[in-house]
N, C-alpha and C positions, 0 to 999 in steps of 0.2 A: 909162470911156475906150477908144473903138475900138482895136482891135489894128493896130500897123504892121507892113506885109509891105515887105519890100524882097528884092529880087532881082535878082544880078547874075552874069554870066557871064565865066568867066575862062579864058585858056589854061596850061596848065602849062608852064613855060618850062625847069626844070632838066632837065640831062641823062638823070638816073635818074628822073624822073618821080615821081609820088606813091607812093614806098618808103615803109619802115615808120617812119623817123625823122621823114620829112615828114608824113605821116598823123599821127604822135603829135602834132606840131607844133600840126596844125590842130584835132585834139580836144582839146588842151590851151587852145587859144585860145578854143575854142567854150564851154569851161567857165567861161570868164570872164563871161560874160553869163547876162543873165536869158532872154533870148529863146529860143526853140525855134529850131534851127541842123539845116538839112537840104542835103547834096549830091546834086547829079544829074548822072550823066552817061548818054547814050543811052537815056535813059528809065528808068534803074535810079534810085529816090532811097533815100538813107541817112541815118540818125541824124548827125548830126556832131558827137556826143559821145562815139562809139563807133569806136575804134580798128580794130576788125574789120570792122566795118561800110566805113570808110572806103577799106581796103584791098581790098575786094571790087568796089568800081570799078574797078580796075586801069588806072589812067591814065598813059599813057607820056607821054613828051616831046611837045608839040603836041595833048594831049588838049582839049578844052574841057569845063570843069567849072563848074554852075551851082548857087551857093549862095543859099538861102532862110532868111531870118531873120524871125521872126514875136514880135513883144513891142516892149515900148517904147524898148529899147536897140536895135533890129534895125539902123539905120544903121549905129551904132558897130560893130557886129558885124561887118557886109559889109566897112567899111573896113579893121579889124584883121584880119581871115581875108583879105581881098585883099592888103593889105602882105604877108604872109608868100609868097603866092603870087607876086607879083610881084617880090618881093626873092629868089625863086628857092630858100626855105627856109635862106637865107643860106649857099647853097653858090655855087661859083664859075661 
């Protein structure tokens, strides 16, 4: 079976940007899926399962981040990760 690839770009909306707790939430959510997951900002791409890699993207509020998932559950991965970002990681 062909590998499914899904890509979607999101804007970081929470006031503190992609800080340690938010990055940890993304890494944890990425671990739930079989797909390989990558985050990209300004041409820099990192492993979606690595908290430290995600933090190196240095995403403040308003930053555009692209998520790419490769695998059979790629669409579900993008949806799950996107919900976290759209919900501002549970912050007000």
